C-alpha positions as CSV (number, residue, x, y, z in Angstrom):
1,X,16.4,1.3,6.7
2,X,18.8,3.3,9.3
3,X,20.5,1.5,12.1
4,X,18.6,-1.8,10.4
5,X,20.8,-5.1,10.0
6,X,19.4,-7.8,7.6
7,X,20.1,-11.5,8.5
8,X,22.9,-13.5,6.4
9,X,20.6,-16.3,5.7
10,X,16.5,-16.8,5.8
11,X,15.8,-17.1,8.8
12,X,14.8,-20.7,10.8
13,X,11.1,-21.5,11.2
14,X,10.5,-19.6,7.9
15,X,8.9,-20.8,4.8
16,X,11.4,-21.8,2.0
17,X,9.1,-20.0,-0.1
18,X,9.1,-17.0,1.7
19,X,10.3,-14.1,0.0
20,X,9.2,-10.6,1.7
21,X,7.6,-11.4,4.7
22,X,4.0,-10.4,3.4
23,X,5.5,-6.9,3.2
24,X,5.6,-5.2,-0.2
25,X,6.5,-1.4,0.8
26,X,8.6,-0.3,3.4
27,X,8.9,3.7,3.9
28,X,11.2,5.3,6.4
29,X,12.3,8.8,7.5
30,X,15.8,8.7,9.0
31,X,16.8,11.3,11.3
32,X,20.0,13.5,11.2
33,X,21.0,12.2,14.1
34,X,21.2,8.5,12.7
35,X,19.8,7.1,16.0
36,X,17.2,4.1,16.0
37,X,13.6,4.9,15.8
38,X,13.1,5.8,11.9
39,X,9.5,6.6,11.3
40,X,8.6,3.4,9.6
41,X,5.7,2.3,7.2
42,X,5.2,-1.1,6.2
43,X,2.7,-1.9,3.2
44,X,0.8,-4.7,1.4
45,X,-0.8,-4.2,-2.0
46,X,-3.9,-5.9,-2.5
47,X,-5.3,-5.8,-6.1
48,X,-8.2,-8.6,-5.8
49,X,-10.6,-9.1,-4.4
50,X,-9.4,-11.0,-1.7
51,X,-7.6,-7.7,-0.2
52,X,-10.0,-8.6,3.0
53,X,-7.7,-11.4,3.6
54,X,-4.4,-9.0,3.9
55,X,-4.3,-7.0,6.8
56,X,-0.1,-6.8,7.1
57,X,-0.5,-6.3,11.1
58,X,-1.0,-9.9,11.5
59,X,2.3,-10.6,9.8
60,X,4.8,-8.0,10.7
61,X,6.3,-9.2,13.9
62,X,5.6,-12.8,12.5
63,X,6.8,-13.3,8.9
64,X,8.3,-9.8,8.1
65,X,10.6,-8.4,11.0
66,X,12.0,-12.1,11.8
67,X,14.4,-11.2,8.4
68,X,16.1,-8.9,10.6
69,X,18.8,-9.5,13.1
70,X,18.1,-6.0,14.3
71,X,14.7,-4.3,13.5
72,X,14.4,-1.2,11.7
73,X,11.6,0.2,14.5
74,X,9.9,-1.2,16.9
75,X,6.7,1.0,16.6
76,X,5.4,1.4,12.8
77,X,2.5,2.0,10.3
78,X,0.9,-0.2,9.1
79,X,-0.8,1.0,5.4
80,X,-2.9,-1.3,2.9
81,X,-2.7,-0.6,-0.8
82,X,-6.1,-1.1,-2.8
83,X,-6.3,-0.1,-7.1
84,X,-10.3,0.6,-6.3
85,X,-12.2,3.2,-3.8
86,X,-12.4,1.9,-0.6
87,X,-15.9,2.3,-0.3
88,X,-16.7,1.0,-3.6
89,X,-18.9,-2.4,-2.5
90,X,-20.9,0.1,0.0
91,X,-24.5,-0.3,-1.0
92,X,-26.7,2.8,0.0
93,X,-28.8,3.2,3.4
94,X,-32.3,4.6,3.9
95,X,-31.6,5.8,7.0
96,X,-27.9,6.8,6.8
97,X,-26.0,9.6,4.5
98,X,-23.6,7.7,2.4
99,X,-20.6,9.8,2.9
100,X,-21.1,9.0,7.2
101,X,-21.5,5.3,6.8
102,X,-18.7,5.4,4.0
103,X,-16.5,7.7,7.1
104,X,-17.3,5.2,10.0
105,X,-16.4,2.1,8.0
106,X,-13.3,3.4,6.7
107,X,-12.5,4.5,10.2
108,X,-13.5,0.9,11.5
109,X,-11.5,-0.4,8.4
110,X,-8.3,1.1,9.5
111,X,-8.2,-0.7,13.2
112,X,-7.7,-3.9,11.0
113,X,-5.5,-2.7,8.2
114,X,-3.7,0.5,9.4
115,X,-3.8,3.7,6.9
116,X,-5.8,2.5,3.7
117,X,-4.5,3.6,0.7
118,X,-7.0,4.1,-2.1
119,X,-7.5,4.5,-5.9
120,X,-8.5,7.7,-4.6
121,X,-6.0,8.7,-2.1
122,X,-3.2,7.6,-4.0
123,X,-4.1,10.4,-6.8
124,X,-4.4,12.7,-4.4
125,X,-0.7,11.4,-3.1
126,X,0.7,12.1,-6.8
127,X,-1.1,15.3,-7.5
128,X,0.0,17.0,-4.3
129,X,3.8,15.3,-5.3
130,X,3.1,16.7,-8.9
131,X,2.3,20.4,-7.5
132,X,5.0,20.4,-5.4
133,X,7.7,19.9,-8.2
134,X,9.0,16.5,-6.0
135,X,9.8,14.3,-9.0
136,X,10.9,15.4,-12.3
137,X,8.3,16.0,-15.1
138,X,9.5,13.2,-17.0
139,X,8.6,10.8,-14.3
140,X,5.3,11.6,-14.2
141,X,5.0,12.0,-18.4
142,X,5.9,8.3,-18.1
143,X,3.6,7.1,-15.6
144,X,0.9,9.4,-17.4
145,X,1.8,7.5,-20.6
146,X,1.4,4.3,-19.2
147,X,-2.1,5.1,-17.5
148,X,-3.4,6.3,-20.4
149,X,-2.6,3.2,-22.8
150,X,-4.0,0.8,-19.8
151,X,-7.3,3.1,-19.8
152,X,-7.4,2.7,-23.7
153,X,-7.0,-1.2,-23.4
154,X,-9.4,-1.5,-20.9
155,X,-12.3,0.5,-22.4
156,X,-11.5,-1.6,-25.7
157,X,-12.0,-4.6,-23.8
158,X,-15.1,-3.7,-22.0
159,X,-16.5,-2.6,-25.6
160,X,-15.8,-5.6,-27.6
161,X,-13.7,-8.4,-25.3
162,X,-10.4,-8.1,-27.1
163,X,-7.5,-6.1,-26.4
164,X,-5.1,-4.9,-29.4
165,X,-1.5,-5.0,-29.6
């Protein structure tokens, strides 16, 4: 990641079981000059119902950055990736519009979790990268085939509780 430098051994004080310092995704955009201060984003993937217990912000300084002798960048963007819409548990409110409440909750959620990439935003990002021709068509076809197979299996399981091989 540009000017970052990782240690040869596990940093002292970290758990012997620690493998990734709680960070699942790292994205960065270095500048052509090769200097420090790249644009860096750290992401946590939370696929279960306990996603609210995974604010990456609270782990980066104490659990992830010690894995570097020289940190990639002092400033960074925190991100949380979830496989469902952010508003999936939001109830209707009699006095407020659903979208208004969902938007306000998302704004407040960003304070704790950083940029939340939910199922809807992930689909938007994938669609925009496909339209722009950023990746090879075969890459998308592989992911689309996997996704279609998963959806078919999920629907089959929902219908009768079994999955065929």
